[in-house]
GUKE-64494 format. One record per residue (C-alpha): x, y, z; residue in one letter. Coordinates in steps of 0.02 Angstrom, whole numbers. Each point is the difference from the previous one (the first is absolute). Last residue first. Example, Ala and Ser with C-alpha at 12.3 -4.5 7.8 and 13.67 -1.06 7.14 Angstrom:
REM residues 2
<node X="684" Y="-53" Z="357" rest="s"/>
<node X="-69" Y="-172" Z="33" rest="a"/>
***
This chain:
REM residues 483
<node X="705" Y="2197" Z="-147" rest="d"/>
<node X="-154" Y="-107" Z="-30" rest="y"/>
<node X="-12" Y="-67" Z="-180" rest="r"/>
<node X="24" Y="-179" Z="61" rest="l"/>
<node X="-139" Y="27" Z="129" rest="a"/>
<node X="-119" Y="65" Z="-133" rest="q"/>
<node X="27" Y="-159" Z="-100" rest="i"/>
<node X="-12" Y="-112" Z="154" rest="p"/>
<node X="-164" Y="77" Z="62" rest="n"/>
<node X="9" Y="9" Z="189" rest="l"/>
<node X="-139" Y="-93" Z="91" rest="r"/>
<node X="118" Y="-112" Z="100" rest="s"/>
<node X="88" Y="152" Z="71" rest="a"/>
<node X="-162" Y="80" Z="63" rest="k"/>
<node X="-62" Y="-163" Z="77" rest="f"/>
<node X="167" Y="-27" Z="87" rest="a"/>
<node X="2" Y="180" Z="64" rest="p"/>
<node X="-179" Y="-20" Z="66" rest="f"/>
<node X="26" Y="-171" Z="81" rest="l"/>
<node X="169" Y="35" Z="80" rest="g"/>
<node X="-58" Y="94" Z="154" rest="a"/>
<node X="-131" Y="-132" Z="37" rest="l"/>
<node X="125" Y="-143" Z="-14" rest="v"/>
<node X="134" Y="87" Z="101" rest="g"/>
<node X="-126" Y="50" Z="134" rest="v"/>
<node X="-52" Y="-181" Z="14" rest="l"/>
<node X="182" Y="-54" Z="21" rest="a"/>
<node X="25" Y="130" Z="137" rest="s"/>
<node X="-161" Y="-57" Z="83" rest="f"/>
<node X="64" Y="-179" Z="5" rest="g"/>
<node X="163" Y="57" Z="78" rest="f"/>
<node X="-94" Y="92" Z="137" rest="a"/>
<node X="-118" Y="-147" Z="30" rest="v"/>
<node X="143" Y="-127" Z="7" rest="f"/>
<node X="104" Y="109" Z="117" rest="m"/>
<node X="-149" Y="29" Z="115" rest="a"/>
<node X="-40" Y="-186" Z="3" rest="t"/>
<node X="181" Y="-47" Z="35" rest="f"/>
<node X="-4" Y="103" Z="158" rest="t"/>
<node X="119" Y="135" Z="60" rest="i"/>
<node X="-16" Y="27" Z="187" rest="i"/>
<node X="32" Y="173" Z="72" rest="p"/>
<node X="80" Y="-1" Z="174" rest="a"/>
<node X="-119" Y="-6" Z="145" rest="n"/>
<node X="-59" Y="132" Z="123" rest="d"/>
<node X="28" Y="137" Z="-129" rest="t"/>
<node X="112" Y="150" Z="31" rest="p"/>
<node X="54" Y="20" Z="-184" rest="s"/>
<node X="181" Y="54" Z="-24" rest="f"/>
<node X="103" Y="-157" Z="-28" rest="s"/>
<node X="-150" Y="-104" Z="-56" rest="a"/>
<node X="-34" Y="129" Z="-137" rest="i"/>
<node X="175" Y="-23" Z="-70" rest="l"/>
<node X="-13" Y="-190" Z="5" rest="h"/>
<node X="-170" Y="11" Z="-86" rest="v"/>
<node X="71" Y="113" Z="-136" rest="l"/>
<node X="150" Y="-115" Z="-31" rest="l"/>
<node X="-112" Y="-153" Z="-13" rest="f"/>
<node X="-123" Y="98" Z="-110" rest="s"/>
<node X="141" Y="48" Z="-119" rest="t"/>
<node X="27" Y="-181" Z="-49" rest="v"/>
<node X="-186" Y="-24" Z="-30" rest="l"/>
<node X="-9" Y="164" Z="-97" rest="g"/>
<node X="144" Y="-52" Z="-112" rest="g"/>
<node X="-92" Y="-161" Z="-39" rest="l"/>
<node X="-156" Y="101" Z="-40" rest="g"/>
<node X="97" Y="122" Z="-108" rest="g"/>
<node X="72" Y="-147" Z="-97" rest="l"/>
<node X="-177" Y="-66" Z="-17" rest="l"/>
<node X="-67" Y="168" Z="-59" rest="a"/>
<node X="138" Y="22" Z="-130" rest="i"/>
<node X="-28" Y="-179" Z="-60" rest="v"/>
<node X="-188" Y="31" Z="-10" rest="v"/>
<node X="24" Y="153" Z="-112" rest="s"/>
<node X="124" Y="-91" Z="-113" rest="e"/>
<node X="-120" Y="-148" Z="-9" rest="v"/>
<node X="-142" Y="114" Z="-55" rest="l"/>
<node X="107" Y="80" Z="-136" rest="i"/>
<node X="53" Y="-169" Z="-70" rest="q"/>
<node X="-173" Y="-79" Z="19" rest="v"/>
<node X="-84" Y="137" Z="-102" rest="f"/>
<node X="136" Y="-7" Z="-134" rest="i"/>
<node X="-20" Y="-189" Z="-17" rest="d"/>
<node X="-190" Y="12" Z="4" rest="i"/>
<node X="0" Y="123" Z="-145" rest="t"/>
<node X="104" Y="-124" Z="-99" rest="t"/>
<node X="185" Y="6" Z="-39" rest="a"/>
<node X="32" Y="-52" Z="-181" rest="g"/>
<node X="144" Y="100" Z="-74" rest="i"/>
<node X="-103" Y="160" Z="-22" rest="s"/>
<node X="-64" Y="-8" Z="178" rest="k"/>
<node X="174" Y="-6" Z="73" rest="r"/>
<node X="56" Y="144" Z="-113" rest="i"/>
<node X="-148" Y="107" Z="53" rest="g"/>
<node X="33" Y="-35" Z="184" rest="i"/>
<node X="181" Y="53" Z="-22" rest="e"/>
<node X="-57" Y="156" Z="-93" rest="r"/>
<node X="-116" Y="49" Z="143" rest="v"/>
<node X="132" Y="-35" Z="133" rest="r"/>
<node X="27" Y="172" Z="78" rest="e"/>
<node X="-187" Y="37" Z="9" rest="s"/>
<node X="-28" Y="-174" Z="73" rest="i"/>
<node X="127" Y="37" Z="137" rest="s"/>
<node X="-89" Y="161" Z="47" rest="a"/>
<node X="-163" Y="-96" Z="15" rest="l"/>
<node X="90" Y="-129" Z="107" rest="m"/>
<node X="74" Y="136" Z="110" rest="i"/>
<node X="-171" Y="77" Z="32" rest="n"/>
<node X="-84" Y="-167" Z="35" rest="m"/>
<node X="138" Y="-46" Z="123" rest="i"/>
<node X="-13" Y="167" Z="88" rest="g"/>
<node X="-189" Y="-17" Z="11" rest="i"/>
<node X="27" Y="-171" Z="78" rest="g"/>
<node X="119" Y="73" Z="128" rest="g"/>
<node X="-129" Y="131" Z="46" rest="v"/>
<node X="-126" Y="-140" Z="20" rest="l"/>
<node X="123" Y="-97" Z="109" rest="l"/>
<node X="21" Y="152" Z="112" rest="s"/>
<node X="-189" Y="21" Z="9" rest="i"/>
<node X="-16" Y="-183" Z="48" rest="g"/>
<node X="127" Y="25" Z="140" rest="a"/>
<node X="-106" Y="141" Z="71" rest="i"/>
<node X="-160" Y="-102" Z="-20" rest="i"/>
<node X="83" Y="-153" Z="79" rest="g"/>
<node X="58" Y="103" Z="148" rest="g"/>
<node X="-176" Y="66" Z="29" rest="s"/>
<node X="-76" Y="-174" Z="-15" rest="l"/>
<node X="134" Y="-86" Z="102" rest="r"/>
<node X="-13" Y="128" Z="139" rest="a"/>
<node X="-190" Y="-6" Z="-2" rest="n"/>
<node X="-5" Y="-190" Z="11" rest="h"/>
<node X="133" Y="-7" Z="136" rest="v"/>
<node X="-89" Y="134" Z="102" rest="f"/>
<node X="-167" Y="-89" Z="-17" rest="t"/>
<node X="76" Y="-167" Z="50" rest="n"/>
<node X="84" Y="78" Z="152" rest="i"/>
<node X="-160" Y="92" Z="49" rest="n"/>
<node X="-96" Y="-163" Z="-13" rest="e"/>
<node X="127" Y="-84" Z="114" rest="a"/>
<node X="-16" Y="145" Z="123" rest="w"/>
<node X="-188" Y="-16" Z="3" rest="d"/>
<node X="20" Y="-187" Z="26" rest="e"/>
<node X="106" Y="41" Z="151" rest="q"/>
<node X="-161" Y="49" Z="88" rest="t"/>
<node X="-35" Y="149" Z="111" rest="r"/>
<node X="-168" Y="-15" Z="87" rest="f"/>
<node X="-89" Y="140" Z="92" rest="a"/>
<node X="-69" Y="31" Z="174" rest="f"/>
<node X="-123" Y="119" Z="84" rest="d"/>
<node X="-150" Y="-90" Z="-73" rest="e"/>
<node X="-111" Y="25" Z="152" rest="l"/>
<node X="-134" Y="-134" Z="27" rest="g"/>
<node X="41" Y="-31" Z="183" rest="q"/>
<node X="188" Y="-14" Z="-30" rest="h"/>
<node X="4" Y="-184" Z="53" rest="t"/>
<node X="-144" Y="-42" Z="-118" rest="f"/>
<node X="68" Y="102" Z="-148" rest="m"/>
<node X="168" Y="-81" Z="33" rest="l"/>
<node X="-70" Y="-177" Z="-16" rest="v"/>
<node X="-97" Y="39" Z="-160" rest="n"/>
<node X="150" Y="90" Z="-77" rest="r"/>
<node X="116" Y="-146" Z="33" rest="i"/>
<node X="-122" Y="-122" Z="-80" rest="q"/>
<node X="-22" Y="115" Z="-150" rest="q"/>
<node X="188" Y="14" Z="-19" rest="l"/>
<node X="14" Y="-190" Z="2" rest="a"/>
<node X="-134" Y="-20" Z="-135" rest="t"/>
<node X="88" Y="125" Z="-114" rest="g"/>
<node X="173" Y="-74" Z="29" rest="l"/>
<node X="-50" Y="-181" Z="-27" rest="l"/>
<node X="104" Y="-22" Z="-159" rest="d"/>
<node X="148" Y="79" Z="93" rest="v"/>
<node X="-7" Y="-147" Z="120" rest="s"/>
<node X="-13" Y="-35" Z="187" rest="a"/>
<node X="8" Y="180" Z="56" rest="i"/>
<node X="140" Y="87" Z="94" rest="r"/>
<node X="-49" Y="149" Z="107" rest="v"/>
<node X="107" Y="143" Z="60" rest="q"/>
<node X="-81" Y="116" Z="126" rest="l"/>
<node X="41" Y="183" Z="15" rest="s"/>
<node X="51" Y="135" Z="124" rest="s"/>
<node X="-85" Y="-93" Z="140" rest="l"/>
<node X="-111" Y="66" Z="141" rest="r"/>
<node X="17" Y="-94" Z="163" rest="p"/>
<node X="-168" Y="-52" Z="72" rest="d"/>
<node X="-10" Y="66" Z="178" rest="g"/>
<node X="94" Y="-60" Z="153" rest="t"/>
<node X="166" Y="-86" Z="-19" rest="a"/>
<node X="-5" Y="-185" Z="46" rest="g"/>
<node X="141" Y="-59" Z="-112" rest="g"/>
<node X="-98" Y="45" Z="-155" rest="p"/>
<node X="-152" Y="108" Z="29" rest="g"/>
<node X="-146" Y="-45" Z="113" rest="p"/>
<node X="-175" Y="40" Z="-57" rest="g"/>
<node X="-110" Y="130" Z="-80" rest="t"/>
<node X="71" Y="149" Z="93" rest="n"/>
<node X="-1" Y="114" Z="-152" rest="n"/>
<node X="167" Y="87" Z="-11" rest="a"/>
<node X="16" Y="188" Z="24" rest="a"/>
<node X="70" Y="0" Z="177" rest="a"/>
<node X="106" Y="-153" Z="-32" rest="r"/>
<node X="79" Y="67" Z="-159" rest="s"/>
<node X="137" Y="118" Z="58" rest="v"/>
<node X="58" Y="-93" Z="155" rest="g"/>
<node X="-20" Y="-167" Z="-88" rest="a"/>
<node X="98" Y="47" Z="-156" rest="r"/>
<node X="187" Y="-2" Z="30" rest="f"/>
<node X="50" Y="-120" Z="138" rest="k"/>
<node X="-155" Y="-108" Z="26" rest="m"/>
<node X="-58" Y="-6" Z="-180" rest="w"/>
<node X="171" Y="-23" Z="-80" rest="a"/>
<node X="40" Y="-136" Z="127" rest="t"/>
<node X="-167" Y="-85" Z="-32" rest="n"/>
<node X="39" Y="-9" Z="-186" rest="l"/>
<node X="171" Y="-76" Z="29" rest="p"/>
<node X="140" Y="100" Z="-86" rest="m"/>
<node X="49" Y="8" Z="-183" rest="y"/>
<node X="123" Y="124" Z="-74" rest="i"/>
<node X="7" Y="36" Z="-187" rest="t"/>
<node X="132" Y="87" Z="-107" rest="a"/>
<node X="49" Y="-157" Z="-97" rest="n"/>
<node X="-181" Y="-31" Z="-51" rest="k"/>
<node X="-16" Y="181" Z="-56" rest="i"/>
<node X="161" Y="-13" Z="-101" rest="w"/>
<node X="-66" Y="-156" Z="-87" rest="f"/>
<node X="-160" Y="90" Z="-48" rest="v"/>
<node X="96" Y="154" Z="-57" rest="w"/>
<node X="111" Y="-91" Z="-122" rest="g"/>
<node X="163" Y="-88" Z="34" rest="g"/>
<node X="153" Y="21" Z="-108" rest="d"/>
<node X="-75" Y="79" Z="-155" rest="r"/>
<node X="-53" Y="155" Z="92" rest="g"/>
<node X="-148" Y="50" Z="103" rest="s"/>
<node X="-44" Y="71" Z="169" rest="w"/>
<node X="178" Y="15" Z="60" rest="g"/>
<node X="122" Y="-100" Z="106" rest="r"/>
<node X="41" Y="-135" Z="-129" rest="n"/>
<node X="135" Y="-123" Z="44" rest="r"/>
<node X="162" Y="43" Z="-82" rest="k"/>
<node X="38" Y="-22" Z="-184" rest="p"/>
<node X="173" Y="-60" Z="-51" rest="g"/>
<node X="168" Y="65" Z="61" rest="t"/>
<node X="27" Y="-145" Z="116" rest="p"/>
<node X="136" Y="21" Z="133" rest="k"/>
<node X="154" Y="-99" Z="-49" rest="k"/>
<node X="1" Y="-186" Z="40" rest="g"/>
<node X="137" Y="-50" Z="-122" rest="g"/>
<node X="-71" Y="72" Z="-159" rest="n"/>
<node X="-90" Y="-163" Z="-42" rest="r"/>
<node X="-91" Y="10" Z="166" rest="q"/>
<node X="-54" Y="179" Z="-37" rest="a"/>
<node X="-64" Y="-53" Z="-171" rest="e"/>
<node X="-106" Y="-133" Z="82" rest="l"/>
<node X="-69" Y="126" Z="124" rest="q"/>
<node X="-46" Y="119" Z="-141" rest="a"/>
<node X="-85" Y="-142" Z="-94" rest="l"/>
<node X="-98" Y="-45" Z="156" rest="e"/>
<node X="-57" Y="181" Z="18" rest="r"/>
<node X="-52" Y="11" Z="-183" rest="e"/>
<node X="-97" Y="-163" Z="9" rest="k"/>
<node X="-89" Y="52" Z="159" rest="r"/>
<node X="-46" Y="170" Z="-72" rest="a"/>
<node X="-77" Y="-82" Z="-154" rest="q"/>
<node X="-101" Y="-121" Z="106" rest="e"/>
<node X="-68" Y="143" Z="102" rest="s"/>
<node X="54" Y="26" Z="178" rest="e"/>
<node X="-46" Y="-54" Z="176" rest="y"/>
<node X="131" Y="-23" Z="135" rest="h"/>
<node X="-49" Y="-137" Z="123" rest="e"/>
<node X="-102" Y="49" Z="151" rest="f"/>
<node X="78" Y="28" Z="170" rest="m"/>
<node X="-49" Y="-76" Z="166" rest="g"/>
<node X="-1" Y="24" Z="189" rest="i"/>
<node X="41" Y="186" Z="9" rest="i"/>
<node X="-36" Y="61" Z="176" rest="t"/>
<node X="-106" Y="156" Z="20" rest="f"/>
<node X="33" Y="156" Z="105" rest="p"/>
<node X="-125" Y="144" Z="-4" rest="l"/>
<node X="60" Y="170" Z="-65" rest="g"/>
<node X="-115" Y="6" Z="-151" rest="n"/>
<node X="67" Y="-173" Z="-43" rest="i"/>
<node X="169" Y="-27" Z="82" rest="y"/>
<node X="101" Y="-151" Z="-58" rest="i"/>
<node X="87" Y="-118" Z="119" rest="t"/>
<node X="112" Y="-138" Z="-66" rest="r"/>
<node X="-43" Y="-184" Z="21" rest="g"/>
<node X="19" Y="-35" Z="-186" rest="l"/>
<node X="95" Y="139" Z="-90" rest="p"/>
<node X="77" Y="-109" Z="-137" rest="i"/>
<node X="132" Y="105" Z="-91" rest="v"/>
<node X="55" Y="-79" Z="-165" rest="d"/>
<node X="179" Y="59" Z="-20" rest="q"/>
<node X="96" Y="119" Z="-113" rest="g"/>
<node X="-71" Y="149" Z="93" rest="t"/>
<node X="-67" Y="99" Z="-149" rest="e"/>
<node X="-50" Y="-141" Z="-117" rest="e"/>
<node X="-66" Y="-102" Z="147" rest="p"/>
<node X="-116" Y="146" Z="46" rest="s"/>
<node X="29" Y="110" Z="152" rest="g"/>
<node X="-58" Y="-11" Z="181" rest="w"/>
<node X="-150" Y="117" Z="8" rest="l"/>
<node X="-45" Y="29" Z="-183" rest="q"/>
<node X="53" Y="-172" Z="-62" rest="d"/>
<node X="-87" Y="-91" Z="143" rest="r"/>
<node X="-164" Y="92" Z="-35" rest="i"/>
<node X="22" Y="-32" Z="-187" rest="e"/>
<node X="21" Y="-186" Z="39" rest="t"/>
<node X="-175" Y="-16" Z="69" rest="g"/>
<node X="-40" Y="-12" Z="185" rest="i"/>
<node X="-87" Y="-119" Z="121" rest="v"/>
<node X="-55" Y="70" Z="167" rest="c"/>
<node X="-11" Y="-35" Z="186" rest="v"/>
<node X="-74" Y="101" Z="141" rest="s"/>
<node X="-114" Y="-137" Z="66" rest="r"/>
<node X="-187" Y="29" Z="-1" rest="a"/>
<node X="-32" Y="-158" Z="104" rest="m"/>
<node X="-131" Y="-64" Z="-122" rest="e"/>
<node X="105" Y="47" Z="-150" rest="d"/>
<node X="160" Y="-81" Z="62" rest="d"/>
<node X="-104" Y="-155" Z="42" rest="i"/>
<node X="-74" Y="-1" Z="-176" rest="e"/>
<node X="172" Y="-3" Z="-81" rest="n"/>
<node X="138" Y="121" Z="-48" rest="f"/>
<node X="93" Y="-46" Z="-160" rest="m"/>
<node X="172" Y="-76" Z="21" rest="r"/>
<node X="186" Y="33" Z="-13" rest="g"/>
<node X="86" Y="30" Z="-166" rest="y"/>
<node X="-66" Y="-19" Z="-177" rest="q"/>
<node X="-186" Y="14" Z="38" rest="i"/>
<node X="-98" Y="-1" Z="-164" rest="v"/>
<node X="-141" Y="121" Z="-37" rest="h"/>
<node X="-135" Y="-34" Z="-131" rest="q"/>
<node X="-120" Y="130" Z="72" rest="n"/>
<node X="-133" Y="-125" Z="52" rest="m"/>
<node X="123" Y="-131" Z="61" rest="e"/>
<node X="94" Y="112" Z="122" rest="l"/>
<node X="-162" Y="91" Z="40" rest="a"/>
<node X="-59" Y="-163" Z="80" rest="v"/>
<node X="103" Y="47" Z="154" rest="p"/>
<node X="-131" Y="132" Z="45" rest="w"/>
<node X="40" Y="181" Z="-37" rest="v"/>
<node X="55" Y="163" Z="80" rest="g"/>
<node X="73" Y="121" Z="-122" rest="m"/>
<node X="151" Y="102" Z="-48" rest="c"/>
<node X="-3" Y="22" Z="-188" rest="f"/>
<node X="104" Y="124" Z="-100" rest="f"/>
<node X="134" Y="10" Z="133" rest="p"/>
<node X="55" Y="170" Z="66" rest="r"/>
<node X="184" Y="-9" Z="47" rest="f"/>
<node X="113" Y="55" Z="143" rest="t"/>
<node X="183" Y="-32" Z="38" rest="k"/>
<node X="103" Y="-7" Z="162" rest="g"/>
<node X="9" Y="-191" Z="-5" rest="n"/>
<node X="-188" Y="-8" Z="12" rest="a"/>
<node X="-149" Y="108" Z="-46" rest="s"/>
<node X="-173" Y="-24" Z="-74" rest="i"/>
<node X="-125" Y="134" Z="-45" rest="t"/>
<node X="-177" Y="-63" Z="-10" rest="a"/>
<node X="-174" Y="25" Z="-67" rest="p"/>
<node X="-80" Y="-162" Z="66" rest="v"/>
<node X="-105" Y="-106" Z="-115" rest="r"/>
<node X="-121" Y="-128" Z="70" rest="m"/>
<node X="-23" Y="-144" Z="-121" rest="e"/>
<node X="-119" Y="-148" Z="10" rest="p"/>
<node X="46" Y="-156" Z="-101" rest="s"/>
<node X="-140" Y="-120" Z="-46" rest="l"/>
<node X="26" Y="-160" Z="-101" rest="r"/>
<node X="-117" Y="-123" Z="-88" rest="t"/>
<node X="-151" Y="110" Z="-35" rest="v"/>
<node X="-127" Y="-97" Z="-104" rest="l"/>
<node X="-85" Y="-62" Z="159" rest="p"/>
<node X="-47" Y="176" Z="60" rest="a"/>
<node X="-96" Y="-18" Z="165" rest="n"/>
<node X="122" Y="-50" Z="138" rest="a"/>
<node X="163" Y="75" Z="-62" rest="a"/>
<node X="-95" Y="152" Z="-63" rest="l"/>
<node X="-75" Y="33" Z="171" rest="a"/>
<node X="168" Y="-22" Z="86" rest="y"/>
<node X="82" Y="126" Z="-115" rest="v"/>
<node X="-145" Y="122" Z="13" rest="d"/>
<node X="17" Y="1" Z="190" rest="n"/>
<node X="182" Y="49" Z="-25" rest="v"/>
<node X="-62" Y="163" Z="-76" rest="t"/>
<node X="-18" Y="82" Z="-171" rest="i"/>
<node X="-85" Y="170" Z="9" rest="g"/>
<node X="-113" Y="40" Z="148" rest="v"/>
<node X="-131" Y="108" Z="-84" rest="a"/>
<node X="-133" Y="38" Z="132" rest="q"/>
<node X="53" Y="183" Z="21" rest="d"/>
<node X="-25" Y="25" Z="-187" rest="k"/>
<node X="-183" Y="-45" Z="9" rest="r"/>
<node X="-59" Y="172" Z="-63" rest="n"/>
<node X="126" Y="-17" Z="-143" rest="q"/>
<node X="-107" Y="-138" Z="-76" rest="e"/>
<node X="-66" Y="94" Z="-153" rest="e"/>
<node X="174" Y="69" Z="-35" rest="i"/>
<node X="74" Y="-173" Z="-15" rest="p"/>
<node X="107" Y="-60" Z="147" rest="l"/>
<node X="187" Y="23" Z="-3" rest="d"/>
<node X="109" Y="-152" Z="-29" rest="q"/>
<node X="80" Y="-136" Z="105" rest="a"/>
<node X="108" Y="-129" Z="-88" rest="e"/>
<node X="-19" Y="-181" Z="-52" rest="v"/>
<node X="145" Y="-66" Z="-104" rest="r"/>
<node X="-27" Y="-150" Z="-113" rest="v"/>
<node X="138" Y="-124" Z="-45" rest="e"/>
<node X="-38" Y="-145" Z="-119" rest="e"/>
<node X="79" Y="93" Z="-146" rest="l"/>
<node X="177" Y="-17" Z="66" rest="g"/>
<node X="72" Y="28" Z="173" rest="g"/>
<node X="104" Y="158" Z="0" rest="i"/>
<node X="151" Y="-77" Z="-86" rest="a"/>
<node X="-108" Y="-77" Z="-137" rest="i"/>
<node X="-60" Y="172" Z="-53" rest="l"/>
<node X="179" Y="67" Z="9" rest="a"/>
<node X="61" Y="-138" Z="-117" rest="e"/>
<node X="-146" Y="42" Z="-115" rest="k"/>
<node X="51" Y="183" Z="-4" rest="a"/>
<node X="182" Y="-43" Z="-36" rest="g"/>
<node X="-45" Y="-117" Z="-142" rest="k"/>
<node X="-116" Y="131" Z="-76" rest="e"/>
<node X="137" Y="131" Z="14" rest="m"/>
<node X="123" Y="-113" Z="-91" rest="g"/>
<node X="-126" Y="-44" Z="-135" rest="k"/>
<node X="-43" Y="184" Z="-26" rest="v"/>
<node X="184" Y="44" Z="-21" rest="l"/>
<node X="31" Y="-144" Z="-120" rest="a"/>
<node X="-152" Y="43" Z="-106" rest="s"/>
<node X="59" Y="180" Z="-14" rest="m"/>
<node X="174" Y="-57" Z="-48" rest="a"/>
<node X="-66" Y="-119" Z="-134" rest="v"/>
<node X="-113" Y="135" Z="-77" rest="l"/>
<node X="136" Y="134" Z="13" rest="s"/>
<node X="127" Y="-114" Z="-86" rest="s"/>
<node X="-120" Y="-44" Z="-141" rest="v"/>
<node X="-51" Y="180" Z="-34" rest="g"/>
<node X="176" Y="69" Z="14" rest="l"/>
<node X="70" Y="-129" Z="-121" rest="i"/>
<node X="-146" Y="22" Z="-120" rest="i"/>
<node X="25" Y="189" Z="-4" rest="g"/>
<node X="188" Y="-20" Z="-22" rest="l"/>
<node X="-18" Y="-121" Z="-146" rest="m"/>
<node X="-15" Y="141" Z="-127" rest="t"/>
<node X="150" Y="89" Z="75" rest="l"/>
<node X="99" Y="-161" Z="-15" rest="l"/>
<node X="-59" Y="-23" Z="-181" rest="s"/>
<node X="61" Y="173" Z="-46" rest="r"/>
<node X="167" Y="-33" Z="81" rest="f"/>
<node X="24" Y="-168" Z="-84" rest="k"/>
<node X="-54" Y="43" Z="-177" rest="h"/>
<node X="87" Y="-138" Z="-96" rest="a"/>
<node X="-28" Y="-117" Z="146" rest="w"/>
<node X="-189" Y="23" Z="-12" rest="i"/>
<node X="3" Y="-35" Z="-188" rest="e"/>
<node X="109" Y="-153" Z="27" rest="n"/>
<node X="-120" Y="-62" Z="133" rest="l"/>
<node X="-147" Y="22" Z="-118" rest="g"/>
<node X="89" Y="-93" Z="-140" rest="l"/>
<node X="38" Y="-142" Z="121" rest="e"/>
<node X="-183" Y="-6" Z="49" rest="v"/>
<node X="-51" Y="-4" Z="-183" rest="t"/>
<node X="125" Y="-138" Z="-37" rest="a"/>
<node X="-68" Y="-97" Z="148" rest="w"/>
<node X="-177" Y="20" Z="-67" rest="v"/>
<node X="51" Y="-45" Z="-178" rest="n"/>
<node X="93" Y="-155" Z="57" rest="v"/>
<node X="-152" Y="-59" Z="98" rest="s"/>
<node X="-112" Y="27" Z="-152" rest="s"/>
<node X="122" Y="-100" Z="-110" rest="q"/>
<node X="0" Y="-142" Z="126" rest="q"/>
<node X="-190" Y="-2" Z="5" rest="l"/>
<node X="-11" Y="2" Z="-189" rest="a"/>
<node X="128" Y="-142" Z="-14" rest="e"/>
<node X="-95" Y="-102" Z="128" rest="n"/>
<node X="-166" Y="30" Z="-91" rest="p"/>
<node X="72" Y="-50" Z="-172" rest="l"/>
<node X="23" Y="144" Z="-119" rest="k"/>
<node X="-106" Y="34" Z="-155" rest="g"/>
<node X="-51" Y="175" Z="52" rest="s"/>
<node X="-178" Y="-60" Z="33" rest="p"/>
<node X="73" Y="-123" Z="127" rest="t"/>
<node X="40" Y="-180" Z="-44" rest="s"/>
<node X="-69" Y="-170" Z="48" rest="m"/>
***
């Protein structure tokens, strides 16, 4: 069986393959013959591809950091119950609003089966001092021992206080590493890991004994950088590391604000916080509905209540259970509100979507500008090669041959620009990572590279269609007369 041209199918296929490769080679030769012009033409594609990949890498890094922080504070199963002001129509019952109390904790434990863990919190505005230094921690609060599990804390040294410590209102506390660093110096500064167990710390002037210290919390990126710095120090004969130090600020690639908050936290028994810091202030205003923890009179008012539900899928039902119980204990007053981590997760997804959309539009505009540059240079090239096209047509080149030749040249320029953009994106991301104060270093993904390169090829095709159509329609006789 033969083709309409009289060639066997295999011969026709082989001839077609040779023509395509010859066309590609011709396009490369044309680009090489005008190197500087071609480089300027590719510049728009290079910038578009590199900006698209870099934008995607930045968003991916921030998304990773945000999700790490979400896990660090307990995950989606955590719900925070906080006091809120009454609606305007119920302001006449303002004196009956009690906020969140310990009585609510016991009521939820008995009547809300979808609640698996309850962790009351009583925050204490505090200034701490020891070793001749002072510091204001982010969180100083009285809690139950279950807070260790609820807030994803891990004791590295010593122990967590227990129910007996709470019942007896003992002056003991567990601190984060930032407290140790501020009062006794960090390992990077002192050259040794100070463990202040058994030492006395003064909270608002009252002495407390440190019985435990949490491990140091940091993002995965910060941990890798710190370990790399320590490894380099060992290779250099034990010299002091010059790598990143533990984060002391609210953000930054080596930590993140959530991790800093966990490191700057002090826990004390809930009853201790009530007896030593809040009872004298709150007892007169508290509703005497029953005994408080440890036998204190009144119902201690809490700063907030952390609740863990059985499953994220049961969130709506669990919140309704909690609301029903609290409406009963609060005598029909809705002076409380829920703060769910699901809201934060939705905010993360919304931010990522918007960042990718806006960054994609900006990168798309850059690619469009690059495509216009390719179209412009191809039209100029056709004007320079009118006689060449006329000669090719006169010796047998078909309209399709000319169309494919110009289109291939356009695509080759775009693909070379795309490859250049991918290489440039690595340099751009490294440069951004050196100056950008993100919680996690940018992460280049294969998907982003594939999409960016694919768009560059598409731009090459679209930009070459009109010049290729115009060249293929040239009349060979008029083209040969062109001067």
